[in-house]
C-alpha positions as CSV (number, residue, x, y, z in Angstrom):
1,X,8.1,-67.5,-5.3
2,X,4.7,-66.3,-4.0
3,X,3.9,-63.5,-6.5
4,X,3.8,-63.6,-10.2
5,X,6.6,-61.7,-12.0
6,X,5.9,-59.3,-14.8
7,X,6.7,-60.3,-18.3
8,X,9.3,-57.6,-18.6
9,X,11.2,-59.2,-15.8
10,X,11.4,-62.5,-17.5
11,X,13.9,-63.9,-20.0
12,X,13.6,-66.9,-22.3
13,X,15.3,-69.0,-19.6
14,X,13.0,-67.9,-16.8
15,X,12.9,-65.0,-14.3
16,X,15.6,-62.4,-14.7
17,X,18.5,-62.7,-12.2
18,X,18.8,-58.9,-12.1
19,X,16.9,-57.3,-9.3
20,X,16.5,-54.0,-11.1
21,X,14.4,-55.8,-13.7
22,X,11.5,-55.6,-11.2
23,X,9.6,-52.4,-10.7
24,X,8.8,-53.0,-7.0
25,X,12.4,-53.7,-6.2
26,X,13.4,-50.4,-7.8
27,X,11.1,-48.5,-5.4
28,X,12.4,-50.7,-2.5
29,X,16.0,-49.8,-3.5
30,X,15.1,-46.1,-3.6
31,X,13.5,-46.3,-0.2
32,X,16.6,-48.0,1.2
33,X,18.8,-45.4,-0.3
34,X,16.8,-42.5,1.1
35,X,16.4,-44.1,4.6
36,X,20.2,-44.8,4.7
37,X,21.0,-41.2,3.7
38,X,18.7,-39.9,6.5
39,X,20.3,-42.2,9.0
40,X,23.9,-41.2,8.0
41,X,23.1,-37.5,8.1
42,X,21.3,-37.9,11.4
43,X,24.1,-40.1,12.9
44,X,27.0,-37.8,12.1
45,X,25.1,-34.7,13.1
46,X,24.0,-36.1,16.5
47,X,27.5,-37.5,17.2
48,X,29.2,-34.3,16.4
49,X,26.7,-32.3,18.5
50,X,27.1,-34.6,21.5
51,X,30.9,-34.6,21.3
52,X,31.2,-30.8,20.8
53,X,29.0,-30.3,23.9
54,X,30.5,-32.9,26.2
55,X,34.0,-33.8,24.8
56,X,33.2,-37.2,26.4
57,X,33.9,-40.4,24.6
58,X,31.5,-42.2,27.0
59,X,28.7,-40.0,25.8
60,X,29.5,-41.0,22.2
61,X,29.1,-44.6,23.3
62,X,25.7,-43.8,24.7
63,X,24.6,-42.6,21.3
64,X,24.8,-46.1,20.0
65,X,23.4,-47.6,23.1
66,X,20.3,-45.4,22.9
67,X,19.4,-46.7,19.5
68,X,20.2,-50.3,20.2
69,X,18.3,-50.8,23.5
70,X,14.8,-50.5,22.0
71,X,15.6,-53.1,19.3
72,X,16.8,-55.5,22.0
73,X,13.8,-55.0,24.2
74,X,11.3,-55.3,21.3
75,X,12.9,-58.3,19.5
76,X,10.1,-60.7,20.3
77,X,7.5,-58.3,19.0
78,X,9.1,-56.8,15.9
79,X,9.7,-60.1,14.2
80,X,6.2,-61.4,14.9
81,X,4.7,-58.1,13.6
82,X,6.8,-58.6,10.3
83,X,5.4,-62.1,9.9
84,X,1.8,-61.2,10.8
85,X,1.2,-57.8,9.1
86,X,1.9,-55.9,5.9
87,X,5.7,-55.4,5.8
88,X,5.4,-52.5,3.4
89,X,3.1,-50.6,5.8
90,X,5.3,-51.4,8.8
91,X,8.3,-49.7,7.0
92,X,6.2,-46.7,6.0
93,X,4.9,-46.2,9.5
94,X,8.4,-46.5,11.0
95,X,9.8,-44.1,8.5
96,X,7.1,-41.5,9.4
97,X,8.2,-41.8,13.1
98,X,11.8,-41.1,12.0
99,X,10.6,-38.0,10.1
100,X,8.8,-36.8,13.2
101,X,11.9,-37.3,15.4
102,X,14.1,-35.5,12.9
103,X,11.7,-32.5,13.1
104,X,11.8,-32.8,16.9
105,X,15.6,-32.7,16.9
106,X,15.5,-29.7,14.6
107,X,13.2,-27.8,16.9
108,X,15.3,-28.8,20.0
109,X,18.5,-27.6,18.4
110,X,16.8,-24.2,17.7
111,X,16.2,-23.8,21.5
112,X,20.0,-23.6,21.9
113,X,20.2,-25.5,25.1
114,X,23.5,-27.3,26.0
115,X,21.8,-30.4,27.5
116,X,22.2,-33.7,25.7
117,X,19.7,-36.0,27.5
118,X,16.7,-35.0,25.4
119,X,18.8,-36.0,22.3
120,X,19.1,-39.5,23.7
121,X,15.3,-39.6,24.2
122,X,14.8,-38.9,20.5
123,X,17.4,-41.5,19.6
124,X,15.5,-44.1,21.7
125,X,12.3,-43.4,19.7
126,X,14.3,-43.6,16.5
127,X,15.8,-46.9,17.7
128,X,12.3,-48.2,18.3
129,X,11.1,-47.3,14.8
130,X,14.2,-48.9,13.3
131,X,13.6,-52.0,15.4
132,X,10.4,-52.6,13.3
133,X,11.9,-51.5,10.0
134,X,14.8,-54.0,10.2
135,X,13.0,-57.3,10.1
136,X,10.2,-56.0,7.9
137,X,12.6,-54.6,5.3
138,X,14.9,-57.7,5.4
139,X,11.9,-60.0,4.9
140,X,10.3,-57.9,2.2
141,X,13.0,-58.3,-0.5
142,X,12.4,-62.1,-1.0
143,X,8.7,-61.2,-1.5
144,X,9.3,-58.8,-4.4
145,X,12.0,-60.6,-6.4
146,X,12.2,-64.3,-7.4
147,X,14.9,-66.5,-5.9
148,X,17.3,-66.2,-8.9
149,X,17.4,-62.4,-8.3
150,X,17.7,-62.5,-4.6
151,X,21.5,-62.5,-4.4
152,X,21.5,-59.5,-6.8
153,X,18.8,-57.8,-4.7
154,X,20.8,-58.3,-1.5
155,X,24.0,-56.9,-3.0
156,X,22.2,-54.0,-4.6
157,X,20.4,-53.2,-1.3
158,X,23.8,-53.2,0.4
159,X,25.2,-51.0,-2.3
160,X,22.3,-48.5,-1.6
161,X,23.4,-48.4,2.0
162,X,27.0,-48.0,1.0
163,X,26.2,-45.2,-1.4
164,X,24.6,-43.4,1.5
165,X,27.5,-44.4,3.6
166,X,29.9,-42.7,1.2
167,X,27.9,-39.5,0.5
168,X,25.7,-39.2,3.6
169,X,28.5,-38.5,6.1
170,X,30.1,-35.9,3.8
171,X,26.8,-34.2,3.3
172,X,26.0,-34.4,6.9
173,X,29.3,-33.0,8.0
174,X,29.0,-30.1,5.6
175,X,25.4,-29.4,6.5
176,X,26.1,-29.7,10.3
177,X,29.1,-27.3,9.9
178,X,26.6,-24.8,8.4
179,X,23.7,-25.4,10.7
180,X,22.5,-28.3,12.8
181,X,19.0,-27.4,11.9
182,X,19.8,-27.7,8.2
183,X,21.2,-31.2,8.7
184,X,18.2,-32.4,10.7
185,X,15.8,-30.9,8.2
186,X,17.5,-32.7,5.3
187,X,17.4,-36.0,7.2
188,X,13.7,-35.5,7.8
189,X,13.1,-34.7,4.2
190,X,14.8,-37.9,3.1
191,X,12.8,-39.9,5.6
192,X,9.6,-38.5,4.2
193,X,10.6,-39.3,0.6
194,X,11.5,-42.8,1.7
195,X,8.0,-43.3,3.0
196,X,6.6,-42.2,-0.4
197,X,8.8,-44.7,-2.2
198,X,7.8,-47.6,0.0
199,X,4.1,-46.8,-0.5
200,X,4.7,-47.1,-4.3
201,X,5.5,-50.8,-3.9
202,X,2.6,-53.1,-4.7
203,X,1.4,-54.9,-1.6
204,X,3.4,-58.2,-1.9
205,X,2.2,-61.6,-0.8
206,X,4.0,-63.6,1.8
207,X,3.3,-66.6,3.8
208,X,1.6,-65.4,7.0
209,X,2.2,-67.3,10.1
210,X,-1.2,-68.2,11.5
211,X,0.0,-70.1,14.6
212,X,-1.6,-68.9,17.8
213,X,0.5,-66.4,19.6
214,X,2.5,-68.2,22.4
215,X,5.9,-68.2,23.8
216,X,7.0,-70.8,21.3
217,X,5.6,-68.6,18.5
218,X,7.5,-65.6,19.8
219,X,10.7,-67.5,20.2
220,X,10.5,-69.3,16.8
221,X,13.3,-67.1,15.3
222,X,15.6,-68.0,18.2
223,X,14.7,-71.7,17.9
224,X,15.4,-71.7,14.1
225,X,18.8,-70.0,14.4
226,X,19.9,-72.1,17.4
227,X,19.2,-75.4,15.5
228,X,20.6,-74.2,12.1
229,X,24.3,-74.0,13.0
230,X,25.4,-72.5,9.7
231,X,23.1,-69.5,10.3
232,X,24.0,-69.3,14.0
233,X,27.7,-69.3,13.1
234,X,27.3,-66.6,10.5
235,X,25.2,-64.3,12.7
236,X,27.3,-64.7,15.8
237,X,30.5,-64.2,13.8
238,X,29.3,-60.8,12.6
239,X,28.1,-60.0,16.1
240,X,31.4,-60.5,17.9
241,X,33.6,-59.3,15.0
242,X,32.0,-55.9,14.7
243,X,31.2,-55.7,18.4
244,X,34.9,-55.9,19.1
245,X,36.2,-54.2,16.0
246,X,33.8,-51.3,15.6
247,X,35.5,-47.9,15.4
248,X,32.6,-45.6,14.2
249,X,31.8,-44.1,17.6
250,X,35.4,-42.8,18.1
251,X,35.6,-41.2,14.6
252,X,35.0,-37.7,16.1
253,X,38.0,-38.2,18.5
254,X,40.2,-39.3,15.6
255,X,39.1,-36.5,13.4
256,X,39.3,-33.7,15.9
257,X,42.0,-34.9,18.4
258,X,44.2,-37.5,16.6
259,X,44.4,-36.7,12.9
260,X,43.2,-33.0,13.3
261,X,41.1,-32.9,10.1
262,X,38.0,-31.2,11.6
263,X,34.3,-31.7,11.0
264,X,34.6,-31.9,7.2
265,X,37.4,-34.4,7.6
266,X,35.1,-36.4,9.9
267,X,32.6,-36.6,7.1
268,X,35.1,-37.9,4.7
269,X,36.4,-40.5,7.2
270,X,32.9,-41.7,7.8
271,X,32.4,-42.0,4.0
272,X,35.6,-43.9,3.4
273,X,34.3,-47.4,4.3
274,X,31.4,-47.0,2.0
275,X,33.7,-45.8,-0.8
276,X,35.6,-49.0,-0.4
277,X,32.5,-51.1,-0.2
278,X,30.5,-49.8,-3.2
279,X,32.6,-51.3,-6.0
280,X,32.7,-54.6,-4.1
281,X,28.9,-54.5,-3.8
282,X,28.4,-53.8,-7.5
283,X,30.8,-56.6,-8.4
284,X,28.9,-59.1,-6.1
285,X,25.6,-58.0,-7.5
286,X,26.8,-59.2,-10.9
287,X,29.0,-62.1,-9.7
288,X,27.8,-63.4,-6.4
289,X,30.0,-65.8,-4.4
290,X,29.3,-69.3,-5.8
291,X,31.9,-71.5,-4.2
292,X,34.0,-71.7,-1.0
293,X,31.6,-69.2,0.7
294,X,32.4,-70.2,4.2
295,X,36.2,-69.8,3.9
296,X,35.8,-66.6,2.0
297,X,33.6,-65.3,4.9
298,X,36.3,-66.0,7.5
299,X,39.1,-64.6,5.5
300,X,37.4,-61.3,4.9
301,X,36.3,-61.0,8.6
302,X,40.0,-61.5,9.6
303,X,41.1,-58.9,7.0
304,X,38.5,-56.5,8.4
305,X,40.1,-56.9,11.8
306,X,43.6,-56.4,10.5
307,X,42.8,-53.2,8.7
308,X,40.9,-51.9,11.8
309,X,44.1,-52.5,13.9
310,X,46.2,-50.7,11.3
311,X,43.8,-47.8,11.2
312,X,43.9,-47.5,15.0
313,X,47.7,-46.9,15.0
314,X,47.9,-44.9,11.8
315,X,49.5,-41.5,12.3
316,X,48.3,-39.8,9.1
317,X,44.9,-39.2,7.4
318,X,46.6,-40.2,4.1
319,X,47.1,-43.7,5.5
320,X,43.9,-43.8,7.6
321,X,41.6,-43.0,4.6
322,X,42.7,-46.0,2.4
323,X,42.6,-48.3,5.5
324,X,39.0,-47.3,6.2
325,X,38.2,-48.0,2.5
326,X,39.7,-51.5,2.9
327,X,37.7,-52.1,6.0
328,X,34.5,-51.2,4.1
329,X,35.4,-53.5,1.2
330,X,36.1,-56.5,3.5
331,X,32.9,-55.8,5.5
332,X,30.9,-55.7,2.2
333,X,32.0,-59.3,1.3
334,X,31.0,-60.7,4.7
335,X,27.7,-58.8,4.7
336,X,26.8,-60.1,1.2
337,X,27.6,-63.7,2.2
338,X,25.8,-63.6,5.5
339,X,22.6,-61.9,4.3
340,X,22.3,-64.1,1.2
341,X,22.7,-67.2,3.4
342,X,20.1,-65.8,5.9
343,X,17.4,-65.3,3.2
344,X,17.9,-68.5,1.3
345,X,18.0,-70.8,4.3
346,X,15.0,-69.3,6.2
347,X,11.4,-70.3,5.5
348,X,9.2,-67.3,4.7
349,X,6.7,-67.9,7.5
350,X,9.4,-67.3,10.1
351,X,11.6,-65.0,8.1
352,X,10.4,-61.9,10.0
353,X,11.2,-63.4,13.4
354,X,14.6,-64.7,12.2
355,X,15.4,-61.3,10.7
356,X,14.3,-59.6,14.0
357,X,16.9,-61.7,15.8
358,X,19.4,-60.9,13.1
359,X,18.6,-57.2,13.4
360,X,19.3,-57.3,17.1
361,X,22.6,-59.1,16.4
362,X,23.5,-56.4,13.9
363,X,22.4,-53.7,16.3
364,X,24.5,-55.3,19.0
365,X,27.5,-55.5,16.8
366,X,27.1,-51.9,15.6
367,X,25.6,-49.9,18.5
368,X,27.0,-52.0,21.3
369,X,30.3,-51.9,19.5
370,X,30.2,-48.2,19.6
371,X,29.4,-48.3,23.3
372,X,32.3,-50.7,23.8
373,X,34.7,-48.5,21.9
374,X,33.5,-45.3,23.6
375,X,33.7,-46.8,27.1
376,X,37.0,-48.5,26.5
377,X,38.5,-45.4,25.1
378,X,37.2,-43.4,28.0
379,X,38.7,-45.8,30.6
380,X,42.0,-46.2,28.9
381,X,42.3,-42.4,28.2
382,X,41.6,-41.7,31.9
383,X,44.2,-44.2,33.1
384,X,46.8,-42.8,30.7
385,X,45.9,-39.2,31.0
386,X,45.3,-38.9,27.3
387,X,41.9,-39.2,25.6
388,X,43.4,-39.5,22.0
389,X,45.7,-42.3,23.2
390,X,42.7,-44.1,24.8
391,X,40.9,-44.0,21.5
392,X,43.9,-45.3,19.6
393,X,44.3,-48.3,21.9
394,X,40.6,-49.0,22.0
395,X,40.4,-49.3,18.2
396,X,43.7,-51.2,17.7
397,X,42.8,-53.7,20.4
398,X,39.4,-54.2,18.9
399,X,40.9,-55.0,15.5
400,X,43.2,-57.6,17.0
401,X,40.2,-59.1,18.8
402,X,38.2,-59.4,15.6
403,X,41.0,-61.4,14.0
404,X,41.0,-63.7,17.0
405,X,37.2,-64.1,16.6
406,X,37.5,-65.1,13.0
407,X,40.0,-67.8,14.0
408,X,38.0,-69.2,16.9
409,X,34.7,-69.2,14.9
410,X,36.4,-71.1,12.0
411,X,37.2,-73.8,14.5
412,X,33.9,-73.8,16.4
413,X,31.7,-73.8,13.3
414,X,33.3,-76.3,10.9
415,X,30.0,-76.7,8.9
416,X,30.1,-72.9,8.2
417,X,33.8,-73.0,7.4
418,X,33.3,-75.8,4.9
419,X,30.1,-74.4,3.3
420,X,30.6,-74.0,-0.4
421,X,27.3,-72.6,-1.6
422,X,25.0,-70.1,-0.1
423,X,21.9,-72.2,-0.5
424,X,21.2,-75.6,0.9
425,X,22.4,-77.5,-2.1
426,X,25.6,-79.4,-1.9
427,X,28.5,-78.4,-4.2
């Protein structure tokens, strides 16, 4: 590791394997939690606002596309920035931009106009900020905890996101039902507090890439992933599984038009996957996957697809809610395995660029997955003359496609399938 650990974080046998033993990680975890809360509140408020104005599933799909496109266009820049400059300051600057955008959306909602296109402009700026945050934040954790604590750090960081995923949508739904301005203001406050937490982290050391900027330098992340087939398989598996199986964009349709549970119900539905994921994240933080990692990864991706399919055809909120929880639990296992593998297999001097590519893949799976779901639901609903039925078929078909991806990838990437440990050592 590149920085010395404090004595309080050491044990007789060496550095503590518990990430919370390290002061800087505690601030990092707090910043992740606050940022995730802001994103969840912002996400549900914007989605609800757009759907109430337009009643158009395609517009819901554009919400995701608006935040993904900047990350895609900036992928060659964001990773290099994370490798060349202070990762802590990058996160703080990006968080400040998100705060400004939250205030902009607050002011715009006060105007009372029924137009939605300015909202997409704000989302594009937010997407640009998050494009820089993603690789910088993913690359920062290995610089503030030693290798023995990295698996714990990744699971705890994921748990921070899941805690926000549980509570954030409920809070956002309640706040938005009271006032859109209140919801946007709360999201802005959380973004500002996150910036403060990041700035409390001592500037960590990391191996700075000093290679002259060239096309090869910019493409180093792509080159590494392409030649490291285990990493390529893990990232692409997540890309296509969530791209095809994502159902988040259509949650407003299910809440308002399929299950008829309203805005508050929408908040609880958005919280359900996190409610299922958090106990899994806490378990993995204490007991990371130590054997048969590849097979476990494929099994849980397939289960994620199965539960997505069942959610799509569920006729009742009482069945849909536990299915959403199971989706979150399965996704948590695959996220933990993939992210731990990514950090332990990647050299620090290219970690920012590799994580930038990974962030784009994650954005593609999430935001483009939302666009896929919204567009597919719109087309099928138009053909069948029923928007709710279009949403049901779009989600169920996506779940089936995710199971197919798990099977195909297990055949196409045998090295990943047979991987037993998450590091490079053989079992």
